[in-house]
N, C-alpha and C positions, 0 to 999 in steps of 0.2 A: 698059106696064110688066109685068114678070113677075107674075102673080097668085098664084103659089105662095107658101106661107109663107116659104120660103127665097129671098131675093132673089139675083140673080146679082151677083157682086162683081167689080170691077176694082181693080187696084192700080197707081197711076201712080208710076213710079220703082222700079227693082229693085236698089237698093243694099242695104245691111245691113238697114234697116228694112223696105223694100218686099218684098224677096225672102222674108224671114222671115214677114212677114204673109201674103203670097200662099200660101206653102207650107202654113202652119199652118191657114189658113182652109179651104183645099182638103182638108186632112186631117180637118177637122170635117164634111165632106160638102157644102160649098158648091161651086158652079161658079165658078171664078175665072179671070180673064184678067189677066196682067201686061203692062204696056207700058213701054217705055223708048226714048229716042232713040239709045241706044248699041246698035247692031245686034250688035256682038261679044258684049256682055253677054247679050243676049237669046238669041243662038245657043248660048252656053254653058249657060245655064239650061235651054233647051229640050232640050239633049242630056244633061241630068242633072248638070251640073257647077256647084257653088256657088263663086262667084269670091272667097270670103273664108272664113276659118276660123270655124266655129261648130259646137260639138259637137251631134250628133244631126240637124242640118239636111240633110246630104247624103242620108242614108237616107230621110228623110221626103220630100225632093224626088223621089227615084226612085219611091217608092210612089205619090205623088200624080200624077206624070206618067203612070205605068202605069194609074192608075184612069181617066184621061181627064177628070178634073175640073179639071185645071190646064193652062192654055195660056199662051203668051207671044207678043207681037207688037210691032211698031214703029208700028202704025197707030192713031192716035187716033180715026179714023172707025170703025174696027172695035170698039174698046172702048166707044165711045159707043153704038153700036148694040146691043152685047152686054149692057152692064151696067145694073143698077138702082141700085146704090150704088157710088160711085167714091171710093176712098181715095187721098188725096194723101200720098205717102211719100217725097218728095224731100229732099235735104239742105239744111240752112240753116247753112252755115259762118260763121265770123267774117269780116267784110268786111276785105279787105286794107287795112292802114294805119288801121284803126279798130276800136273795140270793138263796133261795131254788128253786128247780125245781117244776113247777106246773104240776102234773101228772093227773089232773082231766079229761082231754080229753082222756087219755089212759084208765082210769077207766071207763069212760062213754062208750067208744067203747066196752070194754069187757062186761060190764053189759048189753049193748044193744044187743050184738051178742049172748052171751052164752045161754040165755033162748030158743033160736031157734035151738041150735045144738042138733039134735036128733040122729045123727050117728057119727061114728068115724071120727075125723077130727083133723087137726093140726092148731093151732093158732100161728102166728109168729109175734113177736114184732120187728119192725124196728125203732121205735121212740127212741130217746135218753133219758134214764131214770136213776134215782139213783139206785145204786147197791142194790139188795134186792127186787126190784119191781117185778121181774119175779116170785120169790118164793111166794110172796103174791098173785099175780094174778093167779097162778096155783091153789091155794085153792079156789079163787073166782069162776073161771071157772067151777071147778068140783062140786062146791056147786050149781051153777045156771043152768048148762047144763043138760037137760034130759038124755044125753048120759053119764053123769058122768065121770068116769075115762077113758072112751073111747076117751075123748078129751084131747089132750096134748098141752103143751105150749113150744115154742122154742123162741130163740132170734137170730136175724140176723141184726146186726147194719148196718146202711147206712153210706157211706163215700162220699157223693156227693159234688162236688164243683160247686157252682152256676156259670152258664155260660158254664159249661162242663158236665152238669148232664146227658145228653143222652149218651155220650161216657163213663162216669163213671159207668152208669148202665149196659150198654151192654158190656163194656170191663174193668171191675174193676181190680185193682191190687191185690185184694184178696177178698175172701168170708169168713166170720166168721159164723160158725154154733154153737150156744149154745143150746145143746140138753140134754134131760134126758133119752133118749132111742135110741136104734139102729133104731127102726121104724121111729122115728122123723128125724134122720139123713138121712135115705133112702128117706123120703118124701121131705125133703129140697133138696137133691141131684136131685131128679126127677124134682123139681120146678125150678132148675137152670141148667138143663142138657146141653143146648147149650153153656152156658157160661163156664161150667166146661170142656166140651169137647174141648173148644178152648184153654185150657191150664191154666186157672185161678187157682192159688193155693187156697186150702180150709183149713182153720184152724177149726178143730172140737174140741169143748171144753164144759165146763159146763155153766150153765145159768149166774152165777155171773161174770165169766170172760168175757163172751160175752157182758154183760152190761157195763163192765169197759173199753172195748177196745176203744169205740168211745171217751169217755171223756178223757181217757189217751192219745190218739192220738192228740186230740184237745189241751190238756194241754201242750203237748210237742211242738206243732207248735206255740202256743201262747208264750211259754217260749223262743223259738228261736227268734221270732219276737221282743219280748220285750228286749231280750239280746242285739241285735244289736242296738236297740234304746237307751238302757242304755249306750252303747258305744258312741252313738251320743252325749249324754249329756256330756260325758267325752271329746269328741273331741271338742265340742263347748267351753269348759272351757280351753282347751290347745292349740287351734289353729290347731289341727289335722284334717284330712279329713276322715270322716266315710266311704265314698264310697271306697276309696283306702284300708282302713282297712278291709272292708267286702270282697273286691276282694282278698286280701292276705289270709284271713281266709278260703275262699272258696276253695283254692287249696289244703287244707288239707282234704283228703278224709274221715277222721274221722268226719269232720264237714260238708263239702259240702256247696254249695251256695244256695240251695233252702231255701226259707223263711228267708234268711239272707239279706233282702232288707230293708234298713233304710227308715224312713219316718213317715207318720202320724199315722201308726199303724193299728190294726185290728178292725173290727166292724162286723155287720151282726147278723143273728139270731142264730149263733152256738157258735163261740169261746168265746165271752164275757160271755154269760149266762152259757155255759158249765163249764168254769173254776170256776165261782162263785158257781154253784150248786155242783161241785165236792168237793170244799173246804168245803162247808156247810155240805154235806153228810159225809165227813171224820170226821168232828167235831162231828156229831151226833153219829157216831159209835166208837168214842174214839181215832181216829188216826189223828186228826187235825194237829198235829205238822208235820206229814210226808209230807203234802202238803201245809204247811203254806207259802211257797215261792210263791204260786199262788196268794196270796193277793198282793205281791209286783209286780208280773207280770202284774196284772190288774192295779195297780197304775202307773207303768211306761207307760203303754199304754194310760191311761187317760191323763198323763202329756204331751204327744205328741200333744194333741189337744190344750191345753193352750199355749204350746211353739210355735205352728204354729201361733196363734193369736199374740203372742209376736213378732214374726218375721215381721208380717205385720205392727204392731205398730212401730217397729224400723225403717222400711223403710219409714214410714209416719211421722217420726220426733217425735214420742211419743204420737200422738193423732189419734183416729179413727173417732171421731164425725164429721159428715159432709162430710167425704171422700167417694168417689165413688169406690166401690170394686167389681170386677168381679170374681165370683166363678165358676170355671170349675169343675163340678161334684157334684152329690147329692147321687148317689148310694154308698153303702159301698165298692163296687168293680166294675170293668168294666164287661161288658157282663151280667148285672143284673139290675133289677129295684127295688131291695130290699133296703129299707132305714132303716131297723131295726138297731138301735145303729150305724148309719152311722157317721163316723168321719167327713165327708164332711159337712153334715148338722149341726152337733154340732158346728163346727167352724163358719159356716155361721150365725147361730143363735146367737152365742156369739158376733160376730162383729156387727150384727144388734142391739143387746142389748146395745152395747157400743156407739151407735149413728151413725154408718156408714150406708151409702146408699148402700145396698148389692143387687146384682142381680145374680141369679143362672141359669146355664144351664147344662143339662145332656141329653145325647142321648136317654135314656130309662126311667128314674125315675121321670120325671117332674110331671106326674099326681099324683103319690104317694106322692111326696114332697109337691105339692100344697094342697092336702087334709090334710096332717099332719101338715104343717107349712104355713098356709095362710098369716101369717104376713110378710113372705119374698116376694121379687119380683123375677120374673122369666123372662127369655128371650128365643128367638127362635133359637139361635145359639151361638157359642163361640164369633164370631165377634160382634154379637148383644149386648151381655152383656159387652163386652170389650169397647164398644163405650164410649169415654170420661172418662174411668176409671183412677183412680189415682194409682191403683195397681191391678194386676191380680194374682189370687191364684189358682194353680192347686191342686185339692183335690181328684179327682178320675182319675186314669191313663188310661182312654179310649184311644184307638189307634188314634182316630181322634184328640185328644188333643196333642198326641205325634207328630203328623204330621203337626201341625200348623206352618205356615211360620212366623218366628219372625219379618221379615221385613213388611209383610202384616199386622200383628196385630199391629205392631208399628205405622202404619199410622192412626189407629182409636182410640188409647188410648190417654189420656191426658198426662200421664207420663209413660215412659218405665220402669216399675218396676214389677218384678214377683217373687212370692214365690212358689217354686216347692215343694209342700208338699209330693210328691211321688217319688222324684228323678227319674222322668220319662223323663226329657228333657235333651237335649245336652247343658250343661251349656256354653260351649265355643261358640256354634253357636248363642245362645241368647245374650251373651255378645258382640259378634262381630257385632250384629245387633243394638247395642247401649242400651241394656237392663241392668238394675241393677238387678242381679240374686242372690237370696238367697235360701238356702235349709237347712233343719235340719242337723246339724252335719258337715256342710261345710262352709268354709270361702266365 
């Protein structure tokens, strides 16, 4: 093992999490090697190309490659020889036809790496997995690794926000170390030394607790988002204003205003699949009732999408067929090109299926959207898709959409009608410009 204070790091999986982790750790001064079975992805990264949209990462990739501290390979034998601490950063999507988490990529990473581990090393899971996975993988590693019990497993969950992943990696609000020995804690501490020295709190715990932290955090955030959207349903039935309600609640410091934003709800590759997998795993281990509320959290979130379509239909007099609809947004959130479980595209596809002439624009996610949903039509700008539109629907709260001049857009549409699916616009400003404005939970 490398006897220097700074261990050599490897990152297994170079998707969103892995590429970001590899680049950021190299920027902190570590020697890092990334590995992936996808040779095309490795070639892109090695040539300085980030295969997804993440602000700040391309520049950092170029800098770390030029420094010589960051390299990429497709060889597990090479990374096993190189590394002291091996981070597993592969995806754990929802299993097809089930709410369960698909851990096959994690299993494949472990079974590919372990046979090449001939000396003492630490394998660190960062992927989001069902509780109990680490205990199972500990046995797998020790059975397959020539170094046997000299190889230890730890868990260090990630808490990245897409669009802010570089800052979240370099300046996290906490680090969680799930370890089974003092040596593993020391190795992880050495692997994050600059971040810890900057004052980041560290929670040292057991493997099972570390596995639970990420899904527990995402479940809480999803619950808070769905709670205010449930209140939006009540507001719609009573004539109340959910934005004013959320503002009043936010002044209570026991509640706070973060994630208390009413609107279309959450999507992406984490929150939806994590709460479903958490509920599924709880049922497997006999404590399903404890998190049964997560099923309703998921249901509330799904209803926001159909209710947004209802608002558009109401503005159009009850029918969508033949109507021209401009959809602003495709990504599940701004500052991202991620369209996984994107509410925006779900709404756009539903309206298309109901016979509407739908055109979509997004600043970053159009290529992904075109590949996934070729049946939809796409435009080159917000003004382009709004041309002759019967209604405009804001579905992803990009800054450039917030800054649209309602008078300028009013000159290109056929009718000044807008549904603000994200409560991102100044309702009074749009109404003053002659627009009929609607939003979930508001009159």
